[in-house]
C-alpha positions as CSV (number, residue, x, y, z in Angstrom):
1,A,-156.6,176.1,-42.8
2,F,-160.1,174.6,-42.8
3,F,-162.1,173.1,-40.0
4,A,-164.1,169.9,-40.3
5,P,-167.7,170.5,-41.2
6,M,-169.0,172.8,-38.4
7,I,-172.1,173.5,-36.5
8,A,-172.9,176.2,-34.0
9,C,-173.9,174.9,-30.5
10,P,-177.7,175.6,-30.3
11,D,-177.3,176.6,-26.6
12,C,-174.2,178.9,-26.6
13,G,-173.4,179.4,-30.3
14,L,-169.8,178.1,-30.1
15,L,-168.5,176.9,-33.5
16,E,-167.4,173.3,-33.3
17,G,-166.4,170.6,-35.8
18,L,-168.8,167.7,-35.5
19,P,-168.2,164.6,-37.7
20,A,-170.9,161.9,-38.0
21,L,-171.1,159.9,-34.9
22,A,-171.2,156.1,-34.5
23,P,-174.4,154.5,-33.2
24,G,-174.6,154.7,-29.4
25,S,-172.3,157.8,-29.2
26,S,-172.9,161.3,-28.0
27,A,-171.2,164.7,-28.4
28,E,-171.2,167.6,-26.0
29,C,-170.3,171.3,-26.4
30,S,-166.9,172.0,-25.0
31,L,-168.0,175.4,-23.7
32,C,-171.5,174.9,-22.1
33,G,-171.7,171.1,-22.0
34,G,-175.0,171.0,-24.0
35,D,-175.9,168.1,-26.2
36,L,-174.7,168.5,-29.8
37,E,-175.8,165.1,-30.9
38,R,-176.8,161.8,-29.3
39,T,-177.3,158.7,-31.4
40,S,-178.1,156.3,-28.5
41,G,-181.8,155.2,-28.9
42,R,-182.3,157.4,-31.9
43,S,-183.5,156.1,-35.3
44,I,-185.1,157.7,-38.3
45,T,-187.1,154.5,-38.8
46,A,-188.4,154.4,-35.2
47,G,-189.2,158.1,-35.4
48,L,-191.1,157.5,-38.6
49,C,-193.1,154.6,-37.2
50,C,-194.1,156.6,-34.1
51,A,-195.0,159.7,-36.1
52,L,-197.2,157.5,-38.5
53,G,-198.8,155.7,-35.5
54,T,-199.6,159.0,-33.9
55,F,-201.1,160.4,-37.1
56,F,-203.4,157.5,-37.7
57,L,-204.4,157.2,-34.1
58,L,-205.5,160.8,-34.0
59,F,-208.4,159.9,-36.4
60,P,-210.3,157.5,-34.0
61,G,-209.0,159.6,-31.0
62,N,-210.9,162.6,-32.4
63,L,-213.9,160.9,-33.9
64,L,-214.8,158.3,-31.3
65,P,-216.1,159.2,-27.8
66,L,-213.3,160.2,-25.3
67,M,-215.4,159.3,-22.3
68,S,-219.0,158.8,-21.3
69,V,-220.6,160.4,-18.3
70,G,-223.7,159.1,-16.6
71,I,-225.8,161.0,-14.0
72,L,-229.3,160.3,-12.8
73,G,-229.8,157.6,-15.4
74,M,-228.8,159.9,-18.3
75,Q,-225.7,159.1,-20.4
76,N,-223.6,161.6,-22.4
77,Q,-220.7,160.8,-24.7
78,N,-218.0,163.4,-25.0
79,R,-215.8,163.9,-28.1
80,L,-213.2,166.5,-28.7
81,A,-215.2,168.3,-31.4
82,S,-218.3,168.4,-29.1
83,G,-216.3,170.2,-26.5
84,I,-215.2,172.8,-29.0
85,A,-218.8,173.2,-30.3
86,M,-220.0,173.7,-26.7
87,L,-217.5,176.5,-26.2
88,W,-218.5,178.1,-29.4
89,D,-222.2,177.9,-28.6
90,R,-221.6,179.6,-25.2
91,D,-219.8,182.4,-27.1
92,W,-216.3,181.5,-25.9
93,L,-215.3,182.1,-29.5
94,L,-211.6,182.7,-29.0
95,L,-211.1,179.8,-26.6
96,A,-213.0,177.5,-29.0
97,A,-210.9,178.6,-31.9
98,L,-207.6,178.1,-30.0
99,T,-208.7,174.7,-28.7
100,G,-209.7,173.6,-32.2
101,A,-206.4,174.8,-33.6
102,F,-204.1,173.4,-30.9
103,A,-205.9,170.2,-30.1
104,L,-207.5,169.3,-33.4
105,V,-205.8,170.9,-36.5
106,L,-202.1,171.3,-35.5
107,P,-201.5,167.7,-34.3
108,F,-202.7,166.4,-37.7
109,L,-200.6,168.9,-39.5
110,R,-197.5,168.3,-37.3
111,F,-197.4,164.5,-37.5
112,G,-198.6,164.3,-41.0
113,L,-195.8,166.6,-42.2
114,L,-193.3,164.9,-40.0
115,S,-194.3,161.5,-41.4
116,V,-193.9,162.6,-45.0
117,V,-190.5,164.2,-44.3
118,L,-189.1,161.2,-42.4
119,A,-190.4,158.8,-45.1
120,M,-188.7,160.7,-47.9
121,V,-185.5,160.9,-46.0
122,R,-185.7,157.2,-45.1
123,L,-186.3,156.3,-48.8
124,G,-183.5,158.5,-50.0
125,Y,-185.6,161.1,-51.9
126,R,-184.3,164.7,-51.8
127,S,-186.6,167.6,-52.5
128,S,-186.1,171.4,-52.1
129,W,-189.1,171.5,-49.7
130,L,-187.7,168.9,-47.3
131,G,-185.7,171.4,-45.2
132,P,-188.6,173.9,-44.7
133,G,-190.9,170.9,-44.1
134,F,-188.8,169.5,-41.3
135,R,-188.4,173.0,-39.9
136,W,-192.1,173.5,-39.7
137,A,-192.6,170.0,-38.2
138,L,-190.2,170.9,-35.5
139,W,-191.7,174.3,-34.9
140,L,-195.2,172.9,-34.6
141,D,-194.0,170.5,-31.9
142,V,-194.5,173.1,-29.1
143,W,-198.0,174.0,-30.4
144,A,-199.3,170.5,-31.2
145,M,-198.7,168.3,-28.1
146,P,-201.4,165.6,-27.6
147,D,-199.6,164.5,-24.3
148,V,-200.3,168.0,-22.8
149,Y,-204.0,167.8,-23.8
150,L,-204.1,164.2,-22.4
151,L,-202.8,165.5,-19.0
152,A,-205.6,168.1,-18.9
153,G,-208.0,165.2,-19.7
154,F,-206.7,163.2,-16.7
155,V,-207.3,166.2,-14.4
156,G,-210.9,166.5,-15.7
157,Y,-211.5,162.7,-15.3
158,F,-210.1,162.7,-11.8
159,R,-212.5,165.5,-10.8
160,L,-215.5,163.8,-12.4
161,I,-215.1,160.4,-10.8
162,H,-215.2,162.1,-7.3
163,V,-218.6,163.6,-8.0
164,Q,-221.3,161.6,-6.2
165,E,-223.9,159.8,-8.3
166,M,-221.9,160.2,-11.4
167,T,-220.3,157.4,-13.4
168,V,-217.5,158.0,-15.8
169,K,-216.1,155.6,-18.4
170,V,-213.2,156.1,-20.8
171,G,-214.3,155.5,-24.3
172,A,-212.5,154.0,-27.3
173,G,-211.5,157.4,-28.5
174,G,-209.9,158.1,-25.1
175,Y,-207.7,154.9,-25.4
176,C,-206.7,155.9,-28.9
177,F,-205.8,159.4,-27.8
178,L,-203.8,157.9,-24.9
179,A,-201.9,155.7,-27.4
180,A,-201.4,158.7,-29.7
181,A,-200.0,160.8,-26.9
182,L,-197.6,158.1,-25.9
183,L,-196.4,157.6,-29.5
184,A,-196.0,161.4,-29.8
185,M,-193.6,161.4,-26.9
186,L,-191.7,158.5,-28.3
187,S,-191.4,160.1,-31.7
188,R,-189.9,163.2,-30.0
189,A,-187.3,161.0,-28.2
190,A,-186.5,158.7,-31.1
191,I,-185.7,161.3,-33.8
192,D,-182.0,162.2,-34.2
193,R,-182.5,165.7,-35.6
194,R,-178.8,166.0,-36.6
195,T,-178.9,162.9,-38.7
196,V,-182.1,164.2,-40.5
197,W,-180.6,167.6,-41.1
198,R,-177.4,166.0,-42.5
199,A,-179.5,163.8,-44.8
200,I,-181.3,166.9,-46.1
201,G,-178.1,168.9,-46.5
202,P,-174.6,168.5,-45.2
203,E,-172.7,170.9,-42.9
204,M,-170.2,173.2,-44.6
205,E,-166.5,173.8,-44.1
206,M,-165.6,177.4,-43.3
207,P,-162.2,179.1,-43.2
208,N,-161.3,179.9,-39.6
209,E,-160.8,183.6,-40.4
210,Y,-164.4,184.0,-41.7
211,K,-167.0,185.8,-39.6
212,T,-170.0,183.6,-39.5
213,V,-173.7,183.4,-38.6
214,S,-175.5,180.2,-37.6
215,C,-179.0,179.2,-38.4
216,T,-181.1,179.0,-35.2
217,T,-183.1,176.1,-36.5
218,C,-180.7,173.6,-38.1
219,D,-177.4,175.1,-36.7
220,L,-175.9,175.4,-40.2
221,V,-173.0,177.8,-40.3
222,Q,-172.8,180.4,-43.0
223,P,-170.7,183.5,-43.8
224,L,-171.9,186.6,-42.0
225,A,-172.5,188.3,-45.3
226,R,-175.6,186.0,-45.7
227,A,-177.3,187.4,-42.6
228,G,-180.9,188.3,-43.4
229,Q,-181.1,185.7,-46.2
230,P,-182.8,182.3,-46.0
231,C,-180.8,179.4,-44.7
232,P,-179.9,177.2,-47.7
233,R,-180.8,174.0,-45.8
234,C,-184.0,174.8,-43.9
235,G,-185.2,178.1,-45.3
236,A,-185.2,180.0,-42.0
237,R,-184.0,183.5,-42.1
238,L,-180.4,183.8,-40.9
239,R,-180.1,186.4,-38.2
240,P,-177.1,187.8,-36.2
241,R,-177.2,188.0,-32.4
242,K,-180.1,190.0,-31.0
243,P,-179.1,193.4,-29.6
244,Y,-179.3,193.7,-25.8
245,A,-180.4,190.0,-25.6
246,M,-179.0,189.5,-22.1
247,L,-180.8,192.6,-20.8
248,R,-184.1,191.6,-22.4
249,A,-183.9,188.0,-21.2
250,T,-183.1,189.1,-17.6
251,A,-186.0,191.5,-17.5
252,L,-188.4,188.7,-18.7
253,I,-187.0,186.2,-16.2
254,V,-187.5,188.6,-13.3
255,A,-191.0,189.4,-14.4
256,A,-191.8,185.7,-14.7
257,F,-190.3,185.0,-11.3
258,I,-192.5,187.7,-9.7
259,L,-195.7,186.5,-11.4
260,F,-195.0,182.8,-10.6
261,F,-196.1,183.1,-7.0
262,P,-199.5,184.7,-7.4
263,A,-200.2,182.5,-10.4
264,N,-199.8,179.4,-8.3
265,I,-201.3,180.7,-5.0
266,L,-204.3,182.8,-6.2
267,P,-207.4,181.1,-7.6
268,M,-207.3,180.2,-11.3
269,N,-211.1,180.0,-11.5
270,T,-214.3,179.9,-9.4
271,S,-217.2,177.5,-9.9
272,I,-220.6,177.3,-8.2
273,Q,-221.3,173.9,-6.6
274,M,-224.5,173.4,-4.7
275,G,-225.0,177.2,-4.5
276,R,-221.5,177.7,-3.0
277,P,-218.5,179.3,-4.8
278,V,-215.5,176.9,-5.0
279,T,-212.1,178.2,-6.0
280,Y,-209.3,176.3,-7.7
281,T,-205.6,176.9,-7.5
282,I,-202.7,175.0,-9.0
283,F,-201.5,173.9,-5.6
284,K,-205.0,172.7,-4.7
285,G,-205.2,170.7,-7.9
286,V,-201.8,169.1,-7.3
287,H,-202.9,168.3,-3.7
288,E,-206.1,166.7,-4.9
289,L,-204.3,164.5,-7.4
């Protein structure tokens, strides 16, 4: 006997048959209750429009002034690249390189690649690189997030406007970056990943007596004999369950829990203001906001 085309739950790994859902529907895992697919408010066209809008808005957001700061009659316009150059000139080479990669290069790469993949899926073109391309676009999501950078900009803006005799104005680049960050969040919410994966390559039917392995990127189910080989849909390496995964995860969670308290209570940095050291903690920043 054969199941319907199957996927493995991305949260618990349970194999489940999942037919294509009607618009406005949702499917949950019968074991852990996690979302398998949700079509309400999801659209490849909407995701494409938001991704394209983000990509094009990143150009003025990075080239035009983010904000201008005036003090004692002097004006200074700040751009993203100028901040990276300042870090580099002050020998913060690693921080400058990471800022340039995460805030400048990767957002262009992420949303440019996502736009191309969604456009080809929307127009019905199928190419062998679509699966790996969509996989890289999804993987870059956690490293290229303009909305996170925008939050850091809000914190800096809040602190500057409370400095006496200093005027701060948001520039055209700042408004473009704000719009790009909002569209980035909308693109993340609008994309139905399952529909995109099905358009790139359908799920497979597997005999119920087969031992299987599932792709951790696109959830495609394959025979266990293919473990260690590339996924035929997205190109990621198919891997069986990690040994001692529960033990390792528990150790990391305990360590993170222990470090959470000093990380929030102890000072993150110290600056000298009017000859006096001023310390900043996460709790203090939240209280000021």
